[in-house]
N, C-alpha and C positions, 0 to 999 in steps of 0.2 A: 142144166141145159148144155153146158159146155164142159162136162166132166171129162170127155176125151182129151180136151186141151190140157187139163190138169195132169192127166196121165202122161201125155206127151212131154210136158215140161219136166216131169220126173225122169223120163227115159232119155232126155237130152235131144229130142227131135221135135221141133215145134212148127206147126202150120196154123196160123190164125184164121178161123172161119170167117168168111165175108160178113155174115150178120153181126158177129161180135166186133169186127173192125168198124163197121158202120155205126154200131152202138157207141163205140169209143169216140168216134169222130163227132157224133151228135152231142155227147156229153162234154166235149172239150172244143169250144168254138175256134180256138186258135189253130186247130188241126185242119180246119175246113178250107184254108186258103190254098192248099196244095193242089196242083193239077193231077190228072190221073197217074202220070209217070212218077212224079215226086211222091205222091201218096203211096204208090206201090212200093217204092224204095224204102219209105219209112216203115211200112208194114213188114217188109222183109227184114229190115234191120232190127225191128222190135222182136221178131221171132228169133233172130240170132242172139239177141241179148238175153231173152228168156231161156234160151237153150244153154247159155254159157255161164249165167249167174244163178246163184241159189237164192231164191226169194223165200223168206219165212215170216210168219206172223208173230207178233209179240203182244203182250198185254191183253190177251184174250181175243185178238182179231182172227177171224177165220178168213183166210185168203181165198177169194173166188177167182175164176178165170177173168172176170170183168175187171177186178181190181188189178190183177197182175198185168193185163194188157194195157190198161190205162196208165199205170206207172211206167211200164216199158216204153210206151209210145212217147210219153213226156221226156223220159230219160234219153231217148234217142234223138230228140229234136236237135240238141247241140252238136251231135256227131253225124248228122245226116249226110254231110258232105266230107266229113273228116274220116269216118270209118270206125268200125268196132274196136280196132286196135288201140284207140285212144282211151279205152276203158280197161286197159291191161293192168295186171299187177295186183288184182284183188278179185274176190269172188262172191261176196255176200251182199244182199239187200234185205234189211230188216224193216218191217212195216208195223207201226203202232196204229191203233184205231183213232188216236187223237194225240194232242200234246202229252208228253210224258215227263217224268222227273228224272233228271240226269245227275249223277254224282260227279263232282269236280274235285280235283286235287291240284293246287298250285303252290309254287314256292316263290316267296317274295325276294326282294333284293338282299335282305338280311339273312336269307337262308331258312326262314320259318316256313313251315308247310301249313297251308290252310285247306280244310276240307269243307265243302258246302254242297247244297243241292239247288238246282234251278230248273225251271220248266223249259223244255225245248220242243221244237217242231221237227227238228232234223239235225243230223250230224254227218260229217265226213272227215276222215283223216287218212294220211298216207298209208297204203297197204291194208287198211281195215275196211270193214263193210260200210255201205251207205245206209244210214238210218233215216227214215222218213215217217211222217204221220199221215194217215189217210183220212182226209176230211172232205167229203163231197161238196160241202158248202163253200170250201175255199175257192171254187171255180164259179161262184155266183157272180153276176155282173158287178156288184159293188166291190168285189175283191179281184177285179180283172187283172191287176198287175202283180198279184201274189201267186207264187208257184214254188212250193217247197221242194218238189222233185227236181225241177230245173236248177234251183238254187244249189242243192247239195251235189248234183252231178256236175255243175259248173266248178264247184270246189275240187272235184276229182280231177278235172282237166287242169286246173291251176296247180294242183299238187303233183302232177305227173313228173315234174322236174325236181321234186322233193321240197319245194318251198311254197308256202301259202302267201303270196305277195301280190296277187292280182295280175301277174304276167305269166300266162301259161307258156309252155314251150312252143316255139315257132318252127315249123317244118320248112326246111330249105326249098323244097319243091312246092308245097302247097301255099306257103306264105312268102314267096319271093317278093322282095320289096318292102316287107314289113320290118321296120327297124326297132329292136327292143329298146333302144335309148329314146326314140321318139315315143314309143308306147308308154314308157315310164313317165316321160314328161307330160304327156296328155293326161294320163291317169292321175298323176299328182295334182295337176291343175283342177280337173273336174271334181276329184274327191275333196280337195280343200274347199272349193267353192260350195259344194253340196254341204259339207260339214258346217260351214259358216251359215248357210241358210237354215240348217237344223238349229244351230245356236240361237238365231234370231227368233225362230218359232218358239223355242223354249223360254226365251226372255219375255215373250208375249203371253205365256201361260199365266192364268190367275194363280195366286199363291196357294189356293186351296185345291188345285188340281195336280195330282201326281203325274209326272211325265210318262210313267210306265202304265198308267191306267187307261181304260177305255174312254174315259172322259176327255183325254187329250187327243183322241183320234181325229176329231173335226179340225183341230188346229194343224195337225200334221198332214191333213188331206191336201193342203195347198202345195205340198212338195211333189216333185216329179217322181221320186222314188220313196220306198219305205225308209224311214229314218235310220234303220239298222245299217244302212249302207254307209253311214258316217263313221262307223266303228273303226275301220281300217281299210287299206287298199284291197285286201282279199275279199272282205265283205262287200265293198263297192262293186267289185267285179262280179260276184255271185248275184247280188241284188239287181244290178243293171242287166245281167244276162237274163234273169227272169223277165224283166220289162221288155227287153229286146225281142223276145219270142212271143210274149203274151200281149203286150200293149206297146208295140214299136213306135207308134206316132208320138207317144208321150216321151219316150227317150230321145227321139230325133229332135223334137221341139226344144228340149232342155239342153241337150249336149250333142249337137250334130257331129262334132269332130270325133267324139267317143263312139257314137253310133257307127260312124264310118269304119273305125278300127275294129269294132266287134263284127261288123259285116264282113270285113276282110279276113278276120280270124276264122269265123264260123263258115265262111264261104257261102253266106246266105244274105239276102235282103228281104226280110219279112214283108216290107211294104211294097215290094215289086212282085211278090208271088201272086 
């Protein structure tokens, strides 16, 4: 139905048909909060992203126009007020049909190299492509705070200054008044408090339940964020960015000071839209 859009993406000039854009908004409830002007800006930004980045399917996934626009729209949410230049320095988006197996290679403190495999839903690193998995069920109501696309693209913003530390670069003009030292202090506080809450949940887990298993999910459900946010400051930034855009009230109730900082960085307040 939207074959011409696929051709235009290849040619580098994209115009998203209104029916496809409305289909995308209908599938992603958190896009419906925008008024006509903001929605048009997001649509235009999505078209620019699709024209400037190379999106490719992996693991047997056939990329449709609907998938590409849905991913593009979600990826553009964080930069709606920042601009497309915040995604500079890389060009590829790789999409798997579901979680995939990633090979890892790490060196420990003694210099020994360890190789292993782990299941991943997405990845992002400095200068490299963004990798995401396409799972329509991830946007069901019961998964309302989870969004792998926003998560990985938030990592890209964090990495723009070369460091994955939960503090993206602050623009002198756009972020006047935002102090990086204050940001670090608030981030450290909310991250440590959240990590302590995760520890308490895991202490309550019955001995026969693996913390990594689906059986543990009901215990983690009491947390305001996905427990993965406790891993480090970079993951806390990415996970809380997901929640900021997809389930903002949840984040505001748990960490109002952090919500305010994200709102000032992204130049958006999802609850006021």
